N, C-alpha and C positions, 0 to 999 in steps of 0.2 A: 503493499500499499504506500503510496507516494508520500513522503514526508513523515511517515509514521516510524520513528525511532523509538521502539518500546522501552529499551533500557533508559534512554535519556528522559523520555516522558515520565517513566516510573520514578526517576531521581527527583524530578520537579514536583511531582504529586506527593511523594513520601516527605520531602522537605517541607512542603506546605502543611501536610498533616501534622508533622511533628511540631512545626512552629505554632500551630493552633492548639496543640497539646490534646489532640483527639486519640482516644484509645482504640485504634483500629489494627486488627490482626493483619499479618502478611497475606493471609487468604482474602481478606476484605479488600486490601490494596490491589491484589490481583484481579478481583472481580470488577473493581472500578475501571481497571486498565482494559479488561475485556469489554466492558460497557462501552468505553471510549472507542476502542477499535471498531466495534459495531456501529457506533454513531458516525464515525469517520467513513466507514464503508458505505452505509445506507444514505449518507447526506447528500451524495451526488444525485441520486435518483429521487429522494423523498423530500429533500430540502427541509431537513430538521432544524438547521441552524444556519444563520448567514455566515457563521465563521467557517472558514475552510482549513485553517492552520491548526493542526492537532495541539500544538503548544498553547495556543490561545484557548482551545477548548479545555484544556486542564485547568488554566487559571480562571478564565471567565465563566466556565460551567461547573466543573467538578469541585474545585476549591471554593468557589463562590456558593455553591449548595452546601458543602461540608461546613462552612462556617455558620450555618443556621442549626446544625445538629444539636448543639447543647440546648437550644431553645425547646426541644422536643423530648426532653429527658423523662418527663412524666407521662407522655402520650403512649397510648396503647393501640388506638384505632385512628388512622389518619386518612384523610382524603385530599389528593392533589388535584385541584380543579384547573382545566386548561393545561393538561400535563405536557402536551406537546412532545418533545423528545425524551421526556422522563425527568425533568428538572423542576423541583427538587425530588420529586417522588422516588425515583429509582435509586437515587443517591442516598436517601433516607432509609429505603429498604435494605440496602446493602450495609449501611453504617449501623443499622438497628435491626438485625434479623429477629428479634423478639417482638417487634412491633408490626401490626398489620397495616399495610399501605395500599389503599385503592387509588387508581389513576383514571381519570376521565377526560376524554376529548372528543369533539365532534368529527374530527378528520380521520377517516378510516385508515389512511396510509400511516398516520402517526400511531394509531393504536395497534395497527398490524406490527409496526416496529417494537412497540412496547411489549406486545405479546412474544415477539421473537426473542428479545432480550430476557424476559421472564423465563422462557423455555431454555435458552442456551446457558444462562447463569444458575438455573435451578433456584429461582426466588419463589419458594413456596408461600412466602407471606405477602405476595403481590396479587392484586386483582385488577383487571383492566375492563373499563367500560367504554362503549362507543356510542355517545348520546349527549344531549344537552343536560347539564347539571340540574336544570329546572325539573326534568323529567325522571330523574334518578330516584328510585325507591330503595334505599339501602341504608345501612347504618343503624343507629345514629353514630356519628363520629365525634370523638372527644376533641380532635383538632382538625380543622379544615385549612388547608394552605394553598397558596398559589405564588408563582413567581413571574412577575411582569404579565400578568393575565388580563386585568380589566380595572377600571375605576373601582375604588373600595366600596362605593355605594352599590354598583352592580354586583360585585363579588359577594356581598352579604345578602343582597336581595335575592339573588339567584340560587344561592346554597344554604340559606339560613334555615330551611326546613330540615336540613340533614345534620344539624348541629345538636349534639346531646345536651341535656340540661347541665349547666355548669361548664360547658365546653367553651373553646375559643377559637377564633380565627387567628392565624399567623400569616401575614402577607410579606412576601420578600420584595423590597422596593430598592431602588437606587436612592435618589434624593428623598428627603423627608417630604411627603405629599401633603402639605398643609391645606391646599384647597380641596383635595379629596376627603380629608378628615371632616372638613366643614360641611361637606355634602352627604355625610352618613345620615341614615334615617334616625329618628329621635330614639328609637328603641335600642340603638347600638351606641357604644362609645369606645374610644380608644383608651385602653388601660395603660399601655406603654408604647412608647416610640424608642426603640433600642438601636443606637448605632452599632454596627459590627465591623470588625477588621478582617478582611480576607487576605490571607497570606499571599504574597507575591502579586498583588493587585492593588494599585494605587488608584482607588475609586471609592466614591461614597456609597455606602450600603446601609440599609436600615431594615429591621423587623418591626412590623406594625401588629401589635397585639390587640384584637378587638373582641369585646364581650357584650353581652346583653346588659343594657343599662340598669335594669331591674335588679341585677345581681348585687349591686353596690348600695342598695337602699336598705 
């Protein structure tokens, strides 16, 4: 595969994982690299990501998603909405094999890729859905997440029916989305806006934690 130097890419990935002090075994790191290889292979036909350089995929996709893993430490059943090529859902599933991760997307070729990754990597904790999240009848999920999926108000409106009582949304965003927060429906509130540092990536990143406003009264 053109430009895919597995040893070099693994070094960058492992250095980033160690810099963020994430407890990932060697087998999990190999799974992440296998996932990256599949993404690079399928990307030419399925257009999973605008990035074409595998090294950029390590920093902007794998490490970027891994930086959010500590926020899911108490999660048991997670839904990734608008999963696309599997970010952050597949990364979460690899990093946390004890956690159930469901991924949903409306684009068949993307969910076909997700299903292929699940099969090839033996990810028994992963479930893939091809449909609009508004139509999904599953869960409930204690955490619903997304990465660069939609406006926060659309995110909670479309998938709020799937959130377990006492659950939360965790949205992965770049810059702090002040205007999006202001547009949230009254029944939802931002509990925390947490800046995160992604190893080997000089870019602004935030996690937005959203919960039912009623939980705070």
